[in-house]
N, C-alpha and C positions, 0 to 999 in steps of 0.2 A: 429460775434460780435453783441452786443446789444446796445440799446440807452444808457443804464447806463454806458457802457464802453467808450463812446465817447462824451457824453453830457457835456455842460458847466454848472457848478453848481453855480458859482459865478454870480448871476443874477442881472441885472439892470432892474428895472421895473418902470412904471409910473402909476399914478392914473388917472381915467377918468376925474377928475376935473382939471388936469393940463392944461396949455395953450398949444396951438400948438407951440408957440415960445419956451416954456420950453422943449418940447419933441425934437424939432429940436436941441436945445443946447445939450441935453443928447446924441443924436445920434452923433453929431459932436465931442463932448468932448471925448466920449468913442470909437470913430471910429467904430461904429456898424451901421448896415443898418436897424435894426428893434428892437422893444422892446415890451415885453408883457405888457398888461394893467391889473392891479389887482385892485379890489374894496377894500373898507375899511376892509373887512373881509378876504382879501387875496385870493379871488376867481378870477380865470382867466376870464376876461370878454371881452377881445379883444387883438388885436395886432396892432401896428402902424409901418409902414415901410417907407422907403424913398419914395417909390412909392406913398403912400398916401399923402405925403407932396408935391411931384412934381405936383400933380393935382392943387395945389394952384397957380402955375405959368404957367399952360398950357392954351392954347387957347381952349375955350369950343366950341364945335360944336353943334349948336342949330338944333334939328331935323326939317326936312322939313315937311310942312303941307299944306293942301289945305282947302279952305273954300267953302262949298257947302250948299246952302239953309240955311245959318246962323249957320251951324255946322262946326266943325273942324275935319278933318281926318288926323291923323298923318301918314306920309309915312315911318317913321323910329321909332325904339323903343325909347320911352321917358324915360324908366326906367334907362338906362345907363346915360342919360343926367341929370336926377334928382339926381342920386348918385354923379356924378362928381360935380354938382353945390353945393350940400350939403357939400362936402369936400372942395370946392374952397372957401367957405365963413365961414368955421369952425373957431371957436375961442377956443373951448375946445377939449381935446383929445377924449372925448365921441362922438363928432360930426364928427371926421375924422377917427377913428379907424375902422378896419375890425372886425366885431363881429362874423362872421362865421369862427371860427378858427379850423383848423385841429390839433389834438393832438395825441400823442402816449403815451403808458405807458413805463416804464423802460425796460421791457422785449421785446419790439419791435425789430425785427431783422433789421440790417442795410439795407438789401436789400428792406425790406418793406418800410422803411423810404425814401430811395432813389427813389423808385418807386412812392411813394406819392408826393414827391417834384417834380419829373419830370412830372408826370401826371397832377398835379394841378398848376404847374408853380409857386411854392413857394420856398422861400429861407431859411426858418427856421421853425422848428416845435417844439412847446412847449412839454415838457415831464411832464406828471402828474402822481401822485400817490394819490389814493383816492380823486380825484378831485382837488388836490392841486398841484401847479406848483413846480417841483423839479429840473428842468433843461431845457435846450434848445439845440436842435441839428440844426446846420447850415450846409449849403453846404460845408463850409470850414472844419467843423468837419469830414464830410464824406470823403472829399478828403484827409485830414490828416490821416485818418485811413488806407488809402491805403499804406502808407509808414511804418506803424507799423508792 
């Protein structure tokens, strides 16, 4: 089976300029856990998931540091903290969305998609044709294909 056989084609998307509250409403109203983000030209520029929104209510862990001779040495990675802080204070979808999006084309085999989801710990993969979003495959789509 291929992506085109199981993908959802009735897509719900948001714009990067939408507010975080708007995307939360979209996820809740449609009972979905993530949504692709398309720019004004219809190009896929990101994806927003419930996980991205959860960070807004999470306790942030400030990395430990020591001060030596007027300088600061971070004892932990500050990149993760900076990313979580950016998402925690986000107002627009552009500020909270994940921009490094894994995609597949319509001919991708279901095993390839399942492997990508498992290895990268992601719940949905946009399906593109000539750089344009044409569908999305979720874990539920893959599980549903097992009974077909």
